[in-house]
N, C-alpha and C positions, 0 to 999 in steps of 0.2 A: 220387337215385337217377340222373340225368342226370351230374351231376357225376362220381360214381363210375365210371359207365358211361364215359365221355370220357377219364379217367385211366387205366382197363383196357385202351382200345383204344389210347392213344399208347404203354401197352406193348408191346402186341402189334405195332403197325406200326413198332416200332424193331426186331423179330427178325423182319422180312421180308427173304428175302436177296437180293442182287442175282444177275440172270443174265447170259449171254452173251447179247449181242444175234446177229441173224439175220445181221449185216453180219459180226462176228467170226466165226462159223462159216463163212460165203461165203468170207471171206478167207483163212481156214486152209484150206480146198478147193481154192482157187485156186494156192496155194504148192504143194499136191499134184500139181494137173494138170500146172501150165506154169510151175513155179518164180517167180512175180511175184504175190503178193496184189491187183494192180490188174490184172492181163493175164484177159480174156474167149476168147483163144486162143493157140495156141500160136504163138510167134514168135521169133527171134533167138537169142542168146548167152544169155538167161535160163532159155529152155526147153530150148536142144539143146548147149548148151555153146560155149565161147570157141574152138576149134578150127575155124577155119573149111576147107570142103573134104572133111572125112574125119572119118567117126564114130568112130574108133579111140580118142580119148581120153574122149568122151562114154559109149563104152560100156565104159569101164574097159581095153581092152586087155589087158594080161598081170597087171594087178591092181599095176603099181609106182606108189609114188608120185607124186603130182601126176594121177593120175586124175580123172575128171568122173562115173564113174557114179553115177546115182540123183539128177541135178541137178533132173529133175522126172519124174514118171510119164509121160508123153507121150512124152519121150527114150528111156524105158527101152522104152516098147512098141515104137518103131521100131527099136530095138536089137534087142529079142527075136524080131521078124518079118521084120526087115529083112536083103538079100540083094541079089546083084548081078544075081537072077532072080527071076521069079515061084516059086521055090520057097521063098524066104523067107517069105513070106505063107500060100502051101501048108502049111507046116509049123505053122502057127499055126491056120490057118481051115479046112484042107482042099482038097482037089483042085479044087474050084469056084472058088477065089479066081484071080484072073489077075494081080492088079496087081504090079508091080514096086515094092518098096518098099526105099529105100536110104537111109542116115542118113551125111548129107554134112556134120555139124557145124552151127555156126551158120547155114550155108545151107542148113539142111535146109528143104521148104516145109512149111507146114501140113498139107497133103492128105495128105501121106507118116501124119502120124497120123489124119487124119480115115477114109483107106482101110483104116487098119489096124483101128480102133475099131470099123467099121461090122458087124464080124462078130462082136462080142461079143453076147453074150445079155441084154438089158435084161429089169431085174429088176420093175419098174412098180412099185417103192415108193421114198419117200424113204429115204435112209440113215440109220441109227440106230447109237448107240454100240456095242450086242452085234454088231450086220453086221459095223461097221467092225473091230472086234476079233477076229471069228471070221476075217475076211479076211486080217488080218495074221498070226494065226497058221497060215493055210493057206500064205502064202507062205515065212514061217520054216522051216516042215516041208518044202518042196517046195528051198529054197536049198541047193548042194551036194549033192543026188540022186544027179546021175549020176558026178559025180567024186569020189567021197570020198575016193580015196586020193591025190592031187593036194594038196598045200599050198595054192596059189592056187585049185583047185578047190573047195575048200571054201566059196567064197565068191561062187560061180557060181551062175547062174540060167539054166538053160535049157541046151542043147546045150555041150559042150566039147571036140568034136573038131575045133577049128580051130586048129591047128597053135600052139596056147599063146595065142590073144588071142580078144578078140571088138571088132568094129569096124561091125557092120550093115552090111557089105558082102561083101568075100571073106571074111571070118570071122564067119557070121551066127549067128542064132538064138541069142543068148547075151548075157548083161552080168555082167561081173567085177566083185564089188564089196569085193574084198580091200583096197584103199585106204581104204576105209570102214570099216574093223572097228576100233574102238579099245578096246585091252585086249581082253574080251571083251563090248563092247557095238557093236552096228551101229546106225553113225550116217549111215546114208542120208538123204540131204535129204527126199526126199518122205517117208520112212517114218516121220520123227521129225514132220513135220508133220500126216500121216495121225492118230498115235498122240494128238497135240494136239487135231486135230479130232474124236476119240473122245471125249477128255477134256472136250471143249467140250460136245458134245452130252449127255452125261451130267449134268455139272454143271447144263445148262439142267434136265432132266428132274427132278432131285434136288430142285432149289432151287423149281420150279413145283409139285412137290408138297406141299413145305414151306409154300408161299404161299396155295396153294388151301386147307391146313387152316386157316391162321392168318385168310384171308378169312373162311371159315365162321364161325368163331369170333367176328369181328368182327361179321359180319351177325346172329348168333345174339344177342349182346349188345344191339347196336342193336335189335332185334324185342322183346325182354322190356323194355326201358327203354321204346320208346315204348308198347308193351300199357299199362306201369304210368301212364305219364303219361296216355293218353288213357281209363282208366281212373279215374284223378284229375279230369280234366276234365271228366269227366260222372257224378261222385258227386252225391250229392243234396246242394242248398247248404247251412251251417250255419244252426240254425236265427235265430239272433241276428242274420242280415242279413236275414230276411223275418219276423218277428214283427212286429205293432204293440202299440203299448201299449193296453191295455184300457182301454174309455171311462169316464169316472169317473160312478161309480152317484150319481143324485140322492138327496136326503135324503126319508128314508119319513116319512108322512102323521105318528109316532108322534113323531118326533123334532122336527119342525116345530109341533106342537099343545105337546109339551112344555117348548121355549123359550118360545112364545108366552105360557103362562102362567105361567113364570118371570120375563119381564118386566113382567107385567100387575102384578106384588106390587110394583113400585115406582114407581107411577103419581105418587104424590105425593113422589117423592124423585130430584131430577134426579141428585145422586152416587152413590145406589145404584144410577139406572139404568144411569148409563156405568160403574160397577164390575163389573157383571152383563153388561157388553158388549153391552147393549142401545141403540137409538137413542130418544133422548129430544125428545118433542116437545111444548113447554107453554110456556103465558105467562110463568111463573117458575120458580123453583125448586122450589115446591111443588105447583103446580098446573098438572098437563098430562098426556101418554100416555106411557107406555114400551113401544115395540114393539121387534119382532126387527128387526135391520140388514136391509138390500135383500139377497134372495136365500137370507136364511135365515127356516126356517119354512115357505115355499114349496115346492111341490113342483114341478119342472121338468119340466114335459111334454116341451117339446122335446129335453130332454137324453136323456129317458128312450129317444126314439126316433131320436136320433143314432146312426149307425154310423162307427166308427174310418174315417180316411182309409186307403184303400187304396194300396198301390203298384202300380209299371207293371206288374208280374207279375200283381196280381190282375185289373187294368183288361183285360189280353188274354186270362186263363184264361176258358176256356168259352165263348168267342166261335166261331161258327160260321165257317168259310172265307169266305162273302160277306164278313159283318162285319168280319173281323179285317183283310182288305185294306183296309179305309178308316177303320182306327181308327188315329188316331199312336202311333206309337212301337209297334207290333205288327207280325208276320210271322209267315204263315202255313208252316209246316214240319215234316215227319214228321207228319201228320195232327193239327196241336195249332195253336192260337195262342199263339205266344210273343213276350216281349221281344226286339225287332229288335235293342236296343244290348246284350244281354246274346250274341246269336246273334254279333253283330260281335266283340266281346270274344273270343267263344272261338275264332272261326276264324281271326283274328288270331292269337292264342295260338298257335294248331294249323299253322299256316303258318311259324312262327317254330321253333318246335319240329321241324316236319317238316325243316325247312332244314339245321338241327343235326344231325340223324340223317343224313341224305343225307352231309352231308360226312365224316360217321364212314368212308363207305364209298368216298371215292375222295381 
């Protein structure tokens, strides 16, 4: 049973799925937010674009080739809520907001992003694949909503009444993604990375569910085999291991008397006495006594009372707890006096098999 179980477990373990690590998912989300898988906060060209002193390129400007809109979600937030005055943040967060948010390209301060997202509502939950996918659909649904008629406007997120360009300053509150449209696909860097993060989370959940099912099967197999082993371990011992040979019965009185009479017939003939398997005691070949040999024709009184030699199990069986504790080779366990050598062997075997079953689960 154990060998069959081990083979089945080995087969099941091969079916276990690898899962994305938490580090893989963390790096994907950092690419989304900051444009750098190793970054923990927004900073420099990887987050805010290569152009220094102006957010025109990072915000997509007029959608011409070479623009860098979408380099990171942090950059696009500043483009969307940026302006030369507090009017920019107020368009995003309401008139209670008073900060001036301005995109200045690679020199944009990290505080510009922090002062923008602090007005966002916190969900209080960890990101899930379903929540991310829903947010992506919402974003795509709002893209180009305000300016459907303009060619470049179809790829604009936010307002597009800024003389045909977005820069997070003089032309505020928008991002132009036209340069990121390839064929019919939106190849916005942070969007691509966000979709990848959703895939990783989905794969993690799916494979974890499969692995939990496989682990449950392994645990069930181990439990069943372990139970079978315990049942066999504590089964009644085979009789050939415990039975003792029956004591030899002494000769009956009638048999001994018959043998004696038979020998007496040959008291005058040594040759005939020996042929009858009797013992000759005489002075000559024709004068003497013919008797049964030693042990024959005698009642073995001692043999009649002799008991078969008992094994250790019989020695221990039936003793009370106090006597058991002082008897060599015996041990009191489960309200009975038992052979301690058998108990030790059982416990050793049990520990070995227990270790084998634990190994099945890890």
